[in-house]
Each structure stands twice: as C-alpha cells, then as structure tokens.
N, C-alpha and C positions, 0 to 999 in steps of 0.2 A: 556711137557716141565719137565726141573728138578727146576725149581725156579719161585720165582715168576716175575714179572714185577715190574722193579724201576717205584716208583709212584713221583711228586711231594710233595711239602710239603704242610702241612696242612695250610691252613690259622686262623684257632681254633686253639686257648690258651686255652688246658685243665687245666693247672698246676697254675697261676699263682694265681687263686682268690681263694682264703680259701673254704675249703670243710668244712661241715660241721662235726662234731666228731662222732657223734650220727645215723645220716641220712643216710640210702643207697644209697641215689638219690641222685646227689652231683651237677650236670650240668640241664640244662635246652635250647632246640635249638636247634644249629648248622643246622650240614645238616648229609644225605649220601652218603656223595661221599667217594669212597674206599683210598686217602687218610685223611679224613676227620677218617676214623672208626678204619684202622690200627695205626693212631697215638695215638689216644683214650686208646686201647689194650696197647701199649707199656707205656701206664703210669698207667694204672691198670683202666679203665672204657669201658664198652660196653653199646650200646644204647639198648632202650627197650620201647617200645612207649605206654604210658599211656591215653586211654581217648582219644585220636587224638593227644595228645602233643607228641614230641620226647624229653624223656627224658635218661641221661646218669646218671649210677650206677657204686658205687665202695663199694660192699657192706664189713660192718662192718665188719663184719667175713663172710672170704671168702674160699667157699668150694673149695678142693683142691685132685688131687688124684697123690700123694707124688711115684717118681722111687722108687718098690719093695710091695708100699703095697696095689699092688693089689691081692683079695682075691677070688680066682674060686671053688666052693665047687664041690664036685666029682658031685652030682644030675647037674649041670651048664656046667663041662664036660663033663658030657653025651648029658643033651641038643643040647650042639655046633655040636655034630656030625651030625642033622640032618637038619644043614643048608649049606651052602655057602658064601662066604665077598666077596663083591668086594672092593673095594678102588677108587673113582672117579669114578666110571659106569656109577653114574645115578644123578646127583645132583639135579637136577628139582625137581625130583620125593623123595630125599627124604627130601627136604624143603615143597614140600607139603604135604606129610605124617605128618611133626612134626607145621605143620599150620591147622592142620584139622580145622574145625568150632565147630567142635562136643567135642574136647577136653575140659576139665576141663581146667580154667587162660591162654585161649589160645592168645597168644597176636602175635603173626609173621602176620604180615599182609601184600599188597601188595608193602607198600613201603621196608618195611626188605627184602619180597623177592626177589626185582627186584636191592638191593641193594647189598644181598648177590652172589646173579648168575652175576652179574658183577665181585665179586673179586673172585669167583672161576674162571670166566675165566680170569681174570690178574693169578689164582695161587695161592690166596693169601686161599681159601677158600676151604674146603676137607668135601665128607661121604663118609660116613662108608653105605654098601646095605648089606642089610643078606635078603639071597634068602633062600625058600623049594624048597623043589625036587621037585618041579614041573615049580620053574621058577617066581613064584611070591615075588614080595619084600613084605615083612613081618617084616622089622626093619630098623635101622638105625641112624645113627646121623650124624653132624655136624656140621662145627668149622673154626673159624681162627685157620692159624699156622702165625707166627711170630719167625725168629729163633728158636728155639729150645721149646717154650709154644704153645702149644697148648688149643687155647681157646674154648672149649666146647659151641655152642650154644643150641643145642636141640636134644631130641630122642623120638622116636615114634618105639613100637610098632605096629604087626598086631596076633601076636602069642608070647605066651607064652618064657620070657628070648631073646628074639630077642633082644630086646635095649639092655638088659648087655652081650650077644655073639659082638654086633657093641663097647660097651666097651671093651673088652677085647681085639682084634682086635686090633683094637686101639692104645690098650698098647703094644700089640706085635711088631706091627709097630717100635711105636717110640723108643721101646727098641732096636731094631733090627742095627736099624740107628740111636739114640744120647747115648748109654747104659742108664747110670745114671744119665746123664744133660739134663734134662727136665721137662716140670710140666704140667700136665693137668690143668688148668682152670675149675672147675665147677659149678661156680657162685656162687651157695648157697648151702650147705649139705639137700640134703631130704633121708630121710631113705633107699629108694632104693640107690644110688649111699652111704650110710653109708657102708650099708651090702655087697659094695664090695671094701671096707680100704680107700673111700675117708675120706675127716679129712677136717679140719679149722686150718684157719692162718688171727694172725691179715688182718687186711688192713695196716699196716704200714707195715711190714715180706712181707705181700706177694709183694709191692709193691720195694721191698727190693731185693725180690728172683732173679723178672724179671726183674731186672735192667741188666742184663749180659745176659741173656735166649735171648731175644728178641736183641739182640744186637749180637749171636752167627749168623753163615754160615746156610741160609736154608738149612733143610731138602731136601733129594731128594726124595719127591712123585710121585710114580709112575703116568703114564696117566688110568690104570689098572691092578688092581691085583685079584688073583682069591686065594682064599684059603680057 
C-alpha cells in the first residue's frame, strides 16, 4: 500500500467549542472510529483514556522533534549496529509491547489497540520494529501519519537503546521521503526524548505548524523495509 484509504467525514466537531487555556485535556467522549481519530489529529488532538473515560488531549506545551534536531550520540550509533530495523512488519506486536501492563503509567487499553489496528489496516498508522540478532523483537514505536505529520503514540524497549534506534530510523525514513518538510509529534517532552533533540512548541504554534503538513500528499510508506 502506498497511501491511506480515504475516510468519510467525521461527525464530531473538535474545534468549535473553546478549549481550556491551561489544561492539556480539552474534550471528552466521541468515539474511536478511524475518521474521528484522523480528524482529531488534523486539529492537534489525540485520544488517551483515563479511568475508563475517553479523553482528548492537546498539550499546552507540545513535545515535537523538528527536522534537523535529532541528536545521535556515538554510543547510540554503535548500539544501532547490534539491531536490524523494519517498518510495518509487525504492527500488532509493537502495540502489544507498548501496551504491556507491567509498564508504569500504561494507558493503552483494548479499545486503543483495536482502533489503531484498524488505522494500520487502512494505511494511516505505522510501526517501526527493532530486532536483535536472534530475530526477537526488542523495541519499537507506532503512530499515525497524516500527510507529513507523524504523530508518535508510544514506544517500548526490551534491550538498551532499542526504542531510541526505532526513533532514529523513523526520522531517517521521514527525511528520505520529505526532506525537511515534516514534523514528529511526541505529545509531551520527556528527558528520554529531550536527549534525542526533542523540544516543545506552544499549542497555538503547533496547530499553526501542522495546518499545511496534514494537507500534504501522504508519504509512500512501504509494506516492509529492513535496515
């Protein structure tokens, strides 16, 4: 597949009601249909359940990784040589790894796994897999691609640096496809992501930045590549 399946209009309006200025959570309810999720991302929102309630978030300070900002240390370059990387080879295994209930702060429930699995089948959601030399999946990430915006949802690792290698490989792929006209959304900024060059944008700046990106022609995501 070289492009996502077109979706019908979403019945939900994510932009008319005023958003709280100092709260990352801006809406509740709606549904997890593919058209709903994609429409939300187009306007800077993403779903994340809390205590069983479906909530929609748009951080006041948005974590992003801008083109050219990725920092790859020598030790990470050496680490990367221990792994092989694929794209979209095993999306279900990656989302299971991210949803491991033993991870602190886990929020990926069965509804989210099903919803993003559908989006993957429709060509909107993508995964990056990191494998060790024995062929075991040891890390990865997944997210949604809307035009030239890649909205990262979650990453995991079972070997040192494996999630970092996944992110480096994602950025290298995006750079090869879109040069400097793309953006990686990381939702919030963590020390882990900051060490790789991620920074923040205000909510307003983020929404202005993605306005053209989400309307750009979709990238040519491969069925599977190996690196």
